N, C-alpha and C positions, 0 to 999 in steps of 0.2 A: 504494500499500500504506500502511495506516495504521501509525503508529509510536507506541511507548510513550514516556513521559517520558524514559526512560533512552536513547532513540535507537534501540532495537532494534525490528525488525518485530514487529507483533502477529500472532498466529495468524490465518491466512486460510482461507477455504473453498477457494479455489484461488488460489495466489499467481502462477502463470503466469510471464510474462517477468521480473518483478522477481526471483523466486527464481533464475531462470536466470542472471541477470546477476551475482547474488551469488557464484556459483561459477566465474566466468570464469577466475580465476587457478589453479583446482585441476584443470582438465581439460585433457588434451592437445589439440592442435590438430586431429588427425584428418585433416589434409591429407596426401595421399600425394605424395611427392616422387619417386616412381619415374619412369622414362622420361627419355630424353635430351631436351635442349632442342630446340625445333623447328628443323628445318633451313632454314627460311625465315621471314620475318617473319610474325608472327601478329597479326591474322587475315588470311588470304589468300583467304578465300571466306565464304559466307554461314554464319550460325549458326542453328541450330534451337533454339528455346526451346519446350520441351514444357510445356503448361499442363494438369494433370491434372483439369480442371473444364470445364464448359460455358462458352461465351461469355457475357459479361455480368456475371460475378461479380467479386469483388475481385481474385482472382488474375489473371484475364483483364485487367482494367483496368490493373493494376500492370505486368503484362508488356508491355502495348502501350506504355505511357508510357515505360518505361525502355528498351525495345527500340528505339524510334524515335530516342531520344536517343543511344543507343550507335551505332546504324547511321549517324547523321549525323556523329558524330565519327570513326568508323572508316572510313567509305567502304565498308562491307560490310553487307548486309541482315541483320537479325535477324527470322527468320520465326517468328511465333507459331503453334504447332501444338497445337490443343486435342484432348486425348485423355482424355475423361471415362470413368468407369466404375469400378466396385468400390471406391468411396471414395477414388479417386485411385491405386489400386494399378497400374492399367494403364499410366498414364504413368510411374509410378516404375519399374515393371519395364523399360519400354522404355529409359529413360535409364541405369539400372543396368547394362544389358547392352551400352550403346553403346561405341564406340571412345573411350578417354579422351584425345582429341586437342584438346579445347577447343572442338569445334564443335557439341556437343549438350549442352544445359542442361536443367534442370528448375526450374520455378517451384514451390518447395516451401513448405509451411505446417504449422502445428501439427497439423492432421488427417492429413496424408500421413506426417509423420515422427515425431510424438510419440504419436498416438493409434492409428492403425492396427496397429502392431506388437503391441498388447495385445488387439486385436479379432479379427484375422484369423490363422487357422492356416495353416502351409504356405506362408508368403511366401517368394518366391525371392530377396528382397533384405533386407539389414539396414540400418536407418535410419542407422547410423554407419559400418559397415565397407563398405557398397556405394557410398558416395558421397563426393565431395569438396566440403566447404563453400566457396563462393566468396564470397558477400556477402549480407548481410541487406539488405532493402529498406525495410520499414516495419513499424510496429506499428499494428494497426487494431482499435479497439474495436468490439464487436458492439452492436447496438441491439435492444432489445425493441420491436418495431413491431407495433401492433394494428390490426385492421380499424377504419376511421375511425368508423363509427357504433356501435361497441361502447361501452357506458357505463362505460368504465374509464379513469381518468386517471393512475393510478400503480400501482406494483407491489403496494401493499397492497390496492388494490381488485381487482387481478387474482387475488391469492391468495385473497381473500374470496369472489370469484365461483366459483373452483374448489372452495372449501370448501362453498359453498351448493349447487353443482350438480356432484356427484362424477361424473366420467367424461364430462361434456359440454363442458368447456373443452379445445379441441384446438389444438395448435400444430404447424405445419409446419417441416420441416427439409430440408437438402440431402441427406439420406439417413442411414440407420442407421450409427451410430459416428462421425458428423461432430461438429465442435465445435458446430454448431447443434443437434444432437440432444442431446449431453451436457448442454448448459446447461439443458435443460428438467428432467430429474430432479435436477440440482444445485439449481435454484431450488425445485423441488417438495420436496426434502429440507429445505432451509432453512425453507420455509414450512409444512412438515408437511401438504402437500397432494399430489395426484397429477394431473398434466396428461396428456391423452391425445395420444400421439405419432403424427403422420402423416408418414412419410418420402416424399420426392420424389427424382427423379433430377436433383439439382442444385438451387441456391438459387432459380432462376427460377420453378420450379413452385410452391414453397412461397410466394413472394412474390405470385405470381398468385392463388392460392387465398386468401391473406390479403386481398388487394384485393377479392375477390368475397364474402368471408365464409364460404367453405367451411371454413376454419379461423379461429380467433379471433385468433391471433397467431403471430409467428415470431421467432426469434433470427436475426439476419443481419448481415453485415459492412456497415459504413457506405457503402462505394462501391455496393453492390448496390441500396440504397433511398434514397439521398440525394435523388434526383429525385422520388420519390413522397412523401417527407417534406416537401420544399419545396412541392409542389403540394397537399398536404393530404389526399391520397388514402390515406395511411397516417399513423398518429400514433405518435411515439416516446414511450415512457413511462419508459425508463430506458436507461442504457448499462452494459455489464458491466465496464468498466474501473474501476480504483481512483480515478480522477479524471475530471471532466467532460470531454467532448470539445470542442475548440475550436469546432467547427462546430455544436454543439448545447449552447451554454452554459446554456440554461434547462432542459435535461433532466438530472435527477438521476442519480447512480449507483445501482446496486442497493444498494450498501452504505449510501448516504444514505437509502435508502428503507425502512430497517428491518432490514437484514441485514449487520451490520458484518463486514468481512473478505472479502466477496465481491469478487473481483478477477480477471478473466479478460481479458487483452489479447493476442490471438493475433498472431504475427509471420508475415512472409512474406520469403522469401529465395530466392537462386539457388544451385543445386548442380550439379555435373557427376558423371560416373561416377568411381569410385575409381581412383586411379593417375594423375591428371592432372600434367603437368609443373609443377614449382613455379614456373618464370618465367611461365607463362601464368596460373596461379592468382594470382599476385602482381599481374600487369598487369590482370586482369579486376577484382580486388578494388579496386585503386587507382582505376581508371577509374569504376567505379560509385560508389565513396565520393565521388569528385569531383563527379559528377553530384548525388548526395544533398545536397550542400552548396550547390548552386546555387539561386538565387532561383526560377528557373523551375520546377524539380522541387519544391521546397518548396511553392510555390503551387498547382501542379497536384495534388500529393498532398493538400494541405489541402482543396482543393476536393472531394476524394473522401472526406475524413474520415480520411485516413491521415497518420502522422507518420514522416518518415524515420528509419530505424534504422541507424546506421553502426557496423560492427564489422569486426574482422580475421577472416580465415578461422578462426583458433584460437578466437576468442570465439564465432563462430557455432557451431562445433563443440560448445562448452561449453553454449550455449543448448539445442541439440538434446539433448545428453546429460541435462541437468537436467530438460527437459520430458518426455523419455521416462519418467523416474522419476515425475514429478508425475502425468502422465495415466494411467500404468498403475494408480496408486493410486485415481484418480478412477473409472476404468472398474470396478475391483473394487468400490468403495463404492457406485456406482450400479447395478451389475449390468447394465450395458449390453451388448447383444449385437448382432450383425449379422443375426440371423434375422428 
C-alpha cells in the first residue's frame, strides 16, 4: 500500500489485506471456546482438510504442503478433500455443519469468506458465525497472465487493446464471483474500458484456454501458473499486490503500471466449524505458526509465489471481518453477479 508523506495510507482501489491488518485490535477473536477439553490427546486420528476448489490451484497446493508437514509432526494423516462447486460454497457448507471436534478443517480464502456472502443469497452459513478461525497460511499476489503470442507487454497496452477492440478482449476466471472475476471489472473501471468475462469451473480451465488463446488473459494466483510463466507459455505483465512479488521481481505491479492505489493481495487460511474447543484451537494455531516460520515452509511457499502469513486466531477473525466489508463494497461498485 502506498503511503503519504505523513505516513498515513493513501486511498486505494482495493486495499485488501493491509486494510484488514489495520483493524486487528478492534475486532473480537470470533473463536468459540464452547465445549469441554478433549478427553484424550489431540489429534488421535486423521484430520480432513476440505479444499473448496479443484486440484491444482493455490488452495490445493498450500493445503498439501502444510498438511504433509503437520502429518509428519503429529503422526496422524491430514487428508486433503477437494470439494469444488458453487464458488466454494459446497465445501464451506460441509465444514460449517461438521462436528466441531478439531478433525474437520476448511482451506478458506478471500473468495469463500469475504466475497461469496455478498454474491449468493440464501447461504446456510455465515463467514464469521459459522466458523472458527484457526490460522492464516499465506498471502498470495495474483498475476495478470496473457497468452504468450498476444502483442501486449504491460497493463497500459492491454487497456489500449481493449479500448481499440471493444468486446473482443476476453479474460478467463475461476468462476462468477471469484477474486479472479472481480479483478477484471476492477481493472476495467480503473482503465475506463470493458473486458469480456469468460467464467470457468475452476482456475485450471481459465489457464488452459489462456494457453491456447481462446481467451487473451487471466487473473490467477501465482502457484497456479508459476510453471507456465517459467516455461514461457504464459507471460506475466503485472501483479495485483501493492509491491512486486519476490518470485517475479521484473514484473511491475498494476499500481506501478499507471493505476495508483490498486492493491489486492488475497489471503489463505484454515478454519474449522464454530464451537471448537479453545485448547485445540490454540494447539493448531501454534503448530501451524511454528511451521510457517521454518526455512522449509518459507522456501516451499516462495517457490509457489506465496509469502507465509502468521496471525493469532483473533487476528485472523479480524482480517475476515474487514475483508467482508471491503469486498461487499467492491461487489456493489462493480455490479458483479453470479448469474
